[in-house]
NUVEX-430353 format. One record per residue (C-alpha): x, y, z. Coordinates in steps of 0.02 Angstrom, whole numbers, padded with zeros to 5 digits, always signed. Example, Ala and Ser with C-alpha at 12.3 -4.5 7.8 and 13.67 -1.06 7.14 Angstrom:
+00615-00225+00390
+00684-00053+00357
***
This chain:
+06248-05284+07727
+06312-05107+07695
+06164-05022+07776
+06206-05101+07944
+06370-05000+07948
+06282-04832+07924
+06302-04716+08076
+06128-04645+08111
+06174-04558+08274
+06224-04401+08180
+06039-04366+08146
+05986-04369+08330
+06012-04180+08342
+05862-04147+08228
+05721-04095+08349
+05571-04143+08240
+05539-04331+08239
+05470-04334+08062
+05619-04243+07990
+05739-04351+08091
+05657-04509+08021
+05665-04437+07844
+05851-04398+07861
+05888-04573+07927
+05787-04652+07786
+05881-04549+07657
+06046-04608+07731
+05986-04788+07723
+05937-04766+07540
+06110-04697+07499
+06190-04846+07584
+06081-04968+07485
+06118-04877+07322
+06305-04883+07357
+06297-05068+07396
+06194-05110+07240
+06267-05000+07103
+06434-04941+07167
+06502-04769+07194
+06426-04699+07033
+06247-04735+07088
+06279-04661+07259
+06343-04498+07181
+06181-04474+07083
+06096-04411+07242
+06135-04224+07256
+06208-04161+07417
+06083-04021+07416
+05946-04145+07467
+06016-04151+07642
+06005-03963+07667
+05815-03943+07651
+05786-04090+07769
+05868-03998+07914
+05793-03832+07867
+05620-03909+07853
+05624-03953+08037
+05608-03770+08077
+05442-03754+07983
+05287-03788+08092
+05177-03862+07952
+05207-04008+07830
+05127-03913+07683
+05277-03794+07677
+05402-03936+07644
+05361-04000+07467
+05453-03854+07384
+05612-03901+07477
+05591-04087+07440
+05597-04053+07254
+05783-04012+07260
+05852-04192+07253
+05769-04223+07082
+05891-04103+06991
+06036-04195+06914
+06142-04046+06868
+06199-04013+07045
+06172-03825+07030
+06076-03818+07192
+06230-03871+07288
+06308-03703+07246
+06163-03603+07322
+06217-03511+07481
+06075-03532+07606
+06168-03455+07753
+06111-03280+07704
+05932-03326+07754
+05977-03371+07934
+05952-03189+07986
+05763-03206+07958
+05687-03226+08132
+05522-03306+08079
+05546-03491+08048
+05408-03502+07918
+05472-03352+07820
+05652-03421+07828
+05597-03592+07761
+05496-03511+07622
+05644-03399+07571
+05763-03547+07563
+05639-03650+07462
+05614-03504+07342
+05803-03489+07321
+05817-03674+07282
+05675-03659+07156
+05761-03514+07069
+05926-03608+07064
+05839-03762+06994
+05748-03660+06861
+05908-03570+06812
+06006-03732+06795
+05873-03814+06685
+05865-03704+06529
+06044-03635+06534
+06141-03783+06598
+06048-03913+06498
+05993-04009+06651
+05823-04087+06648
+05693-04001+06759
+05656-04085+06922
+05500-04188+06940
+05386-04128+07076
+05335-04260+07200
+05147-04259+07238
+05108-04180+07405
+04990-04321+07449
+05131-04450+07439
+05242-04363+07567
+05155-04438+07720
+05166-04611+07641
+05353-04592+07611
+05379-04533+07790
+05279-04680+07856
+05381-04801+07749
+05543-04723+07813
+05484-04739+07992
+05440-04923+07963
+05610-04953+07887
+05696-04880+08040
+05589-04964+08172
+05579-05134+08089
+05427-05237+08134
+05375-05128+08283
+05256-05024+08175
+05145-05127+08060
+04992-05027+08012
+05005-04840+08043
+05129-04710+08102
+05063-04546+08178
+05181-04400+08152
+05185-04266+08285
+05203-04087+08222
+05235-03930+08319
+05086-03808+08331
+05082-03659+08215
+05140-03494+08292
+05004-03365+08337
+05059-03252+08192
+04995-03376+08061
+04862-03467+08164
+04691-03460+08081
+04530-03408+08168
+04476-03262+08273
+04581-03222+08428
+04515-03283+08593
+04418-03148+08686
+04425-03151+08875
+04312-03058+08993
+04371-02921+09109
+04352-03036+09260
+04472-03163+09179
+04600-03028+09141
+04547-02986+08962
+04508-02820+08879
+04328-02761+08876
+04239-02694+08722
+04165-02521+08700
+03990-02585+08738
+04053-02676+08892
+04144-02520+08951
+03986-02414+08943
+03887-02551+09031
+04011-02551+09175
+04010-02361+09177
+03819-02355+09189
+03822-02482+09330
+03952-02380+09424
+03848-02221+09409
+03693-02312+09468
+03785-02376+09622
+03851-02202+09658
+03677-02123+09643
+03602-02256+09759
+03736-02227+09892
+03715-02038+09879
+03526-02051+09897
+03543-02162+10050
+03663-02038+10130
+03548-01889+10097
+03399-01984+10168
+03496-02024+10328
+03549-01842+10345
+03370-01781+10321
+03308-01904+10453
+03439-01835+10572
+03379-01656+10543
+03198-01702+10587
+03202-01806+10747
+03051-01891+10824
+02937-01777+10926
+02812-01848+11050
+02657-01740+11053
+02566-01759+11219
+02390-01696+11255
+02377-01531+11352
+02391-01546+11539
+02261-01411+11570
+02089-01428+11488
+01903-01397+11516
+01776-01539+11526
+01610-01448+11530
+01487-01398+11667
+01454-01495+11829
+01271-01522+11782
+01325-01629+11633
+01389-01770+11746
+01294-01904+11841
+01341-01974+12010
+01472-02110+11987
+01627-02136+11881
+01633-02054+11708
+01758-02125+11582
+01731-02007+11437
+01904-01925+11460
+02002-02083+11496
+02075-02108+11323
+02099-01924+11277
+02163-01848+11441
+02194-02003+11550
+02078-01951+11693
+01919-02017+11773
+01788-01894+11834
+01706-01957+11993
+01550-01868+12058
+01472-01895+12229
+01328-01811+12316
+01441-01679+12394
+01591-01655+12276
+01682-01699+12114
+01864-01749+12088
+01977-01810+11947
+02078-01972+11968
+02233-01997+11859
+02223-02164+11765
+02398-02224+11815
+02420-02370+11933
+02534-02328+12080
+02619-02497+12066
+02709-02499+11897
+02614-02370+11795
+02484-02478+11705
+02310-02414+11664
+02175-02494+11772
+01998-02530+11711
+01836-02475+11794
+01725-02624+11837
+01551-02551+11858
+01476-02716+11919
+01604-02729+12059
+01620-02542+12085
+01809-02541+12084
+01961-02503+11979
+02059-02660+11933
+02236-02657+11861
+02257-02791+11725
+02446-02804+11750
+02466-02865+11930
+02290-02864+12001
+02293-02706+12106
+02120-02650+12159
+02055-02474+12203
+01887-02411+12265
+01793-02279+12168
+01870-02150+12285
+02044-02207+12229
+02094-02295+12392
+02191-02457+12361
+02128-02614+12448
+02205-02764+12356
+02356-02813+12254
+02533-02746+12257
+02487-02561+12236
+02576-02471+12382
+02465-02315+12388
+02300-02242+12322
+02278-02163+12151
+02328-01982+12128
+02206-01838+12102
+02223-01692+11980
+02182-01510+12018
+01999-01472+11983
+01920-01297+11989
+01785-01195+11905
+01841-01080+11764
+01777-00902+11736
+01646-00965+11615
+01579-01091+11741
+01657-01246+11661
+01761-01374+11755
+01947-01346+11731
+02068-01494+11755
+02254-01462+11780
+02361-01621+11780
+02520-01525+11816
+02460-01511+11996
+02436-01680+12083
+02373-01725+12255
+02426-01882+12351
+02322-01962+12489
+02470-02024+12594
+02534-01846+12607
+02366-01779+12667
+02341-01676+12509
+02165-01739+12474
+02101-01617+12604
+02165-01466+12506
+02029-01357+12424
+02080-01388+12241
+02094-01578+12260
+01903-01586+12241
+01761-01474+12183
+01627-01443+12314
+01447-01445+12248
***
C-alpha cells in the first residue's frame, strides 16, 4: 500500500502530541487519496492546511484551533499566498495564533467573492476531538480501542480564569490593608507591655524593702502592775519576758543562746523550753538541759523619771561574764 511508504518521522519535532497525531493523520490521508484517485485528487488538498497544524501547537487551548482548521476547505488556494511569518514577532502564543487565524480568515473571505472560489465550510467544533481520536487510532493501530485522552498544556497565568491565589505573610505573600493594621496594633501592644514591665522593675528598684523593727527602748508600766512570776505580755511585741521575784525584777530576752530560736514558757514545769533542739532554762534564765551553751541574756531595766519601768535592749548583760551583778541588770524592789 502507498501509505506504508509515507515518512512520518518528519512530524516528530511537533511538541504537542495532539497536533503531532493530527499532522501524521493528514499525511496518511494524502497518501490514501494519491493512491486512490491519482495525482489530481492529491492536489485538491491545499498546502495551507499544513501551516495551521504547526502553528496550532503553540496555542494552549483546543478552542482556539477551529479557526485555523477551516483553511483546508478553500479550493481556490488563496490562503497559500498569505505570509504568516510577519506574526512571529508576537511574543504571546495565544495572540500569535489568533492573529494568524484572523489573517487566514481574511484571505479566505477575500478569495471567495472576488476570486469566485466557494466559501469554506466550517467544521463543527464538537467534531474536532472525534477526528483527533480517529487519527490517533489510525496511527496506533489496534492498541487504542475505546478512548484516547489528549494531553494539553496548561493555560498561561495571563489568560487563566479565577481569582489569583492569596498567600499569607507567613508563607511569603503580601498582606492586605486590614491585615497590616492588625499586625501594627499587635506590635504596639507588645511594645506597651514591654515598656510597662521595664518601668515597674525600675520603680521596684527605687523603693527597696525596708525592715521596720520595734524600738529597742520602751516603757512597760509601773512595778506594782506585775505579779511575782514570769509575765509574757511583751513577748510578741518587744521579745522580752518580765520576771518578778520578791526582791527584784529583770527582763530576759526571748532568744535561745543555742541557735536563736524563741523558747516557750511552761508554767506547769516552771521553765523555758526551746522547741527547736530541746534546750531548757530556769525562770531565772540559767540553762540546765539541752544543747544551749549559756544562760539567756538580760536587757537593761531601770525606772524612768515618771516612775515607769524602762527597758533598753541595746544594753545586754551576760551571766558567764559576771554582768548579772551590775546595778542595771535588775531592778531592786
